[in-house]
C-alpha positions in Angstrom: 27.0 0.2 -4.1 25.2 0.5 -7.3 25.6 3.9 -8.8 22.3 6.0 -9.0 21.8 8.4 -11.8 20.8 12.1 -11.3 17.4 11.1 -12.6 16.1 7.7 -11.6 14.8 5.7 -14.4 11.6 3.7 -13.8 9.9 0.9 -15.5 6.2 0.4 -14.8 4.5 -3.0 -15.0 0.8 -2.8 -15.9 -1.2 -0.3 -17.2 -4.3 0.0 -15.1 -5.8 3.0 -13.2 -3.3 2.8 -10.4 -0.6 2.6 -12.7 -1.8 5.4 -14.8 -2.1 7.8 -11.6 1.4 6.6 -10.4 2.8 7.5 -13.9 1.5 11.0 -13.5 2.9 11.1 -10.2 6.4 10.5 -11.7 5.9 13.0 -14.4 5.4 15.5 -11.6 8.7 14.5 -10.1 11.6 16.4 -11.3 14.1 13.6 -10.8 12.3 10.8 -12.1 12.2 9.3 -15.6 9.6 6.8 -17.0 11.8 4.9 -19.2 9.9 1.7 -19.9 6.1 0.0 -19.6 5.1 -3.3 -20.0 1.6 -5.0 -20.2 0.5 -8.5 -21.4 -1.1 -6.7 -24.3 1.1 -5.0 -26.9 -1.7 -2.5 -27.9 -2.2 -1.3 -24.2 1.5 -1.0 -23.7 1.7 1.3 -26.8 -1.2 3.3 -25.7 0.1 3.8 -22.1 3.5 4.7 -23.6 2.2 7.3 -25.8 0.2 9.0 -23.3 3.2 9.4 -21.1 5.9 9.7 -23.9 7.6 6.5 -22.5 10.3 5.5 -25.0 10.3 1.5 -24.2 7.1 -0.5 -24.7 7.1 -3.9 -24.0 4.5 -6.5 -24.5 5.7 -8.9 -21.7 6.9 -8.5 -18.2 10.0 -10.7 -19.0 11.0 -8.1 -21.6 10.8 -5.3 -19.1 12.9 -7.3 -16.5 15.4 -7.6 -19.3 15.5 -3.9 -20.1 18.8 -2.5 -19.0 17.9 1.3 -18.9 15.9 0.6 -16.0 16.7 1.3 -12.3 13.5 0.4 -10.5 10.2 -1.2 -11.6 6.8 -0.2 -9.9 4.5 -3.3 -9.9 0.9 -2.5 -10.5 -0.5 -5.9 -11.6 -3.2 -7.6 -9.8 -2.6 -8.8 -6.1 -2.2 -12.4 -7.2 0.7 -11.3 -9.5 2.8 -9.3 -6.9 4.8 -12.3 -5.7 5.8 -13.5 -9.1 6.2 -10.4 -10.7 8.3 -8.8 -7.9 10.5 -12.0 -7.9 10.9 -11.5 -11.8 12.2 -8.0 -11.5 14.4 -8.7 -8.4 16.1 -11.9 -10.0 16.7 -9.5 -13.0 18.6 -7.0 -10.6 15.9 -4.3 -10.4 14.7 -2.5 -7.4 11.2 -2.9 -6.9 8.2 -0.6 -5.6 5.4 -3.1 -5.1 1.6 -1.9 -4.9 -0.3 -3.0 -1.7 -1.0 -5.4 -0.7 2.5 -6.5 -1.0 1.5 -10.1 -1.4 -1.3 -12.3 -0.9 -0.1 -13.9 2.5 2.9 -13.7 4.6 4.7 -16.6 3.0 4.9 -14.6 -0.2 6.0 -11.4 1.4 8.8 -13.2 3.3 10.0 -14.6 -0.1 10.0 -11.4 -1.8 11.9 -9.6 0.9 14.3 -12.5 1.5 15.2 -12.4 -2.4 15.6 -8.7 -2.2 18.1 -8.8 0.8 19.9 -11.8 -0.9 20.6 -9.7 -4.1 21.3 -6.4 -2.2 18.2 -4.7 -3.6 15.6 -2.2 -2.4 12.0 -3.3 -2.1 8.9 -1.5 -0.4 5.2 -1.9 -0.1 3.8 1.1 -1.9 1.5 2.3 1.1 1.4 5.8 -0.6 -0.8 7.2 2.7 2.3 7.1 4.9 3.9 9.9 3.0 0.9 12.2 2.3 1.1 15.5 4.5 -1.6 14.8 6.8 0.0 11.5 7.9 3.4 13.3 8.3 1.6 15.6 10.6 0.0 12.6 12.4 3.4 11.1 12.9 4.8 14.4 14.3 1.9 14.5 16.7 2.0 11.2 18.0 5.9 11.5 18.4 5.2 14.3 21.0 2.3 12.6 22.6 0.0 15.2 21.7 -3.1 13.2 22.9 -1.3 11.2 25.6 -1.1 7.6 25.7 -3.1 6.1 22.7 -5.8 3.5 23.9 -7.6 2.8 20.7 -7.8 3.2 16.9 -11.0 3.1 15.0 -11.0 3.1 11.2 -13.1 2.0 8.4 -12.8 2.2 4.6 -15.6 0.7 2.6 -17.2 1.4 -1.0 -20.3 -0.1 -2.6 -18.8 -1.5 -6.0 -21.1 -3.2 -8.7 -20.8 -6.8 -8.1 -19.1 -8.4 -11.0 -17.7 -12.0 -10.4 -15.0 -11.3 -13.0 -13.8 -8.0 -11.5 -10.6 -8.2 -9.5 -12.3 -7.1 -6.2 -14.6 -10.4 -6.1 -12.3 -12.9 -7.9 -10.2 -14.9 -5.6 -8.0 -15.8 -8.4 -6.9 -12.3 -8.5 -6.6 -11.8 -4.8 -10.0 -10.6 -4.4 -11.7 -9.2 -1.4 -12.4 -6.1 0.8 -9.7 -6.9 3.3 -6.6 -6.9 1.1 -7.8 -3.9 -1.2 -9.4 -1.7 1.2 -8.8 -3.1 4.6 -5.0 -2.6 4.4 -5.6 1.1 4.9 -7.2 0.8 8.3 -4.9 -1.8 9.2 -1.7 0.1 8.3 -3.1 3.2 10.4 -3.5 0.8 13.3 -0.1 -0.6 12.7 1.4 3.0 12.6 -0.1 4.1 15.8 0.1 0.7 17.8 2.5 -1.6 16.3 1.7 -5.3 15.8 -1.3 -6.9 17.5 -1.0 -9.7 19.8 -4.4 -10.9 19.4 -6.8 -10.7 16.5 -10.6 -11.6 16.3 -12.5 -11.0 13.1 -15.7 -11.6 11.5 -16.8 -11.4 7.8 -19.5 -11.8 5.2 -18.4 -13.6 2.1 -20.0 -13.2 -1.4 -20.9 -16.1 -3.8 -17.3 -16.3 -5.2 -15.9 -16.8 -1.9 -14.3 -13.4 -1.4 -14.9 -11.3 1.6 -17.2 -8.4 0.9 -17.6 -7.0 4.5 -15.0 -7.8 7.1 -14.6 -6.5 10.7 -11.7 -7.0 13.1 -10.7 -6.1 16.7 -6.8 -6.0 17.3 -5.6 -6.2 20.7 -2.0 -4.8 21.5 0.7 -5.5 24.2 -0.1 -2.1 25.7 -3.8 -3.2 26.2 -4.8 -0.7 23.4 -7.5 -1.8 21.1 -8.1 -1.3 17.2 -11.1 -1.8 15.4 -11.0 -1.9 11.7 -13.8 -2.7 9.0 -13.5 -3.0 5.2 -16.3 -3.4 2.7 -16.9 -3.7 -1.0 -20.7 -4.1 -0.8 -21.7 -1.0 1.1 -20.3 2.5 1.8 -18.7 2.9 5.2 -17.6 6.0 7.0 -14.2 5.8 5.7 -12.8 8.0 8.6 -10.6 7.4 11.4 -10.2 8.3 15.1 -7.3 7.8 17.5 -8.1 8.2 21.0 -5.3 8.9 23.6 -5.7 9.6 27.5 -5.6 13.4 26.5 -7.4 13.8 23.5 -8.5 12.6 19.9 -7.2 12.7 16.2 -9.8 12.6 13.8 -9.0 11.7 10.2 -12.0 12.6 7.8 -13.0 10.7 4.9 -11.2 9.4 3.0 -9.0 8.2 5.7 -6.5 6.9 3.7 -5.7 10.3 1.9 -6.9 13.0 4.0 -6.3 16.6 3.4 -6.7 17.5 7.0 -6.9 16.3 10.5 -8.5 17.5 13.7 -6.9 17.3 17.2 -9.6 17.7 20.3 -7.9 18.0 23.6 -8.9 19.8 27.0 -7.0 22.6 25.6 -9.5 23.0 22.6 -10.1 22.0 19.0 -7.4 22.3 16.4 -7.8 21.7 12.9 -4.6 21.1 10.6 -5.0 21.6 7.0 -2.9 19.2 4.8 -3.6 19.6 1.3 -2.3 17.1 -1.2 -0.6 19.0 -4.4 -0.7 17.2 -7.6 -0.9 13.5 -8.1 -0.9 12.1 -4.3 0.8 8.9 -5.4 4.0 10.9 -6.2 4.8 11.7 -2.4 6.3 8.1 -1.8 8.5 8.6 -4.8 10.9 11.1 -2.9 11.3 8.4 -0.3 12.1 5.6 -2.7 14.8 7.9 -4.3 16.2 8.9 -1.1 16.6 5.1 0.0 18.2 4.4 -3.3 20.5 7.2 -3.2 21.6 6.3 0.3 22.0 2.7 -0.8 19.3 1.4 1.7 17.6 -1.7 0.9 14.3 -0.7 2.8 12.5 2.3 4.0 12.3 3.3 7.8 8.6 4.6 6.9 7.3 1.4 5.9 10.0 -1.2 6.9 10.1 -4.9 5.8 9.2 -6.0 9.5 5.9 -3.9 9.2 5.2 -5.3 5.7 5.5 -9.0 6.9 3.5 -7.8 10.1 0.4 -6.5 8.1 0.6 -9.5 5.8 0.6 -11.9 8.9 -2.4 -10.0 10.4 -4.4 -10.2 7.1 -3.6 -13.9 7.2 -5.2 -14.4 10.7 -8.1 -12.5 9.7 -8.9 -14.4 6.5 -8.5 -17.6 8.5 -11.0 -16.6 10.9 -13.4 -15.5 8.3 -12.8 -18.5 5.8 -11.2 -16.9 2.8 -8.6 -18.8 1.2 -6.7 -18.0 -2.4 -6.1 -20.6 -4.9 -2.8 -22.6 -4.4 -2.7 -21.7 -0.6 
């Protein structure tokens, strides 16, 4: 078993907004240390490194993979690079936390997970929502059947973005589209509550670049429960979620992927549970990663490999029905 130091040493691949937020989360985590950062631009790596006082600043991901002072790499590159970049770091013997969506499709996701297993390394999809206080409370409520048997999940996440064909949200070459970037959040909630679907029915509106800009899907589950999910980049949606059971409902307010409260309504009355996010919300998942590394675990029970593969397969089925294909598929 690999010996894990008292302070787990992180490398960060990419220097965009999500990487910056995650770096701040690591700064707020006492047993984490940012040792290295990499960008395809030496200037961006230097600037990012200076901002967070990171000692090793690499101008290529290959150099980051070769850095012997790193225990784990956070992959925050564009969606279309997740597969290749994760494989690069795994093959170099590094554990990996890969930003969501884990991969463009289930074939890539399976390859990434197989490589981690073959090399005895930890890999996890960074669905940060699962570790936030409100989601922890939600898990407890579901475990105690607080609203009876769940029959439906309704969730949406849509924001109106300025249309730019070169932006990662609209460029198929970068893995663009509302589904992978925003739809993953309603889908992971449905997966958390109901598991993998047995049937998927989807419709979508594609933009001129071929990327989905508005998509809706109904997921049927073995229990006969239904989930409806929507995602959009061309309009603002409610960005809320409702979980309905035989004895009540649980509502997640906007934004459903990072709520600071939830409300339980049952015949016994209405109860609001406050769940404030303290500090940078991306840091909550770091504790689980550290726990897994210290336990020698290769996957997290909160976001197991099987669920990551299931989410990728569901998104594949949705994309097939709405006509979205990425280059090389």
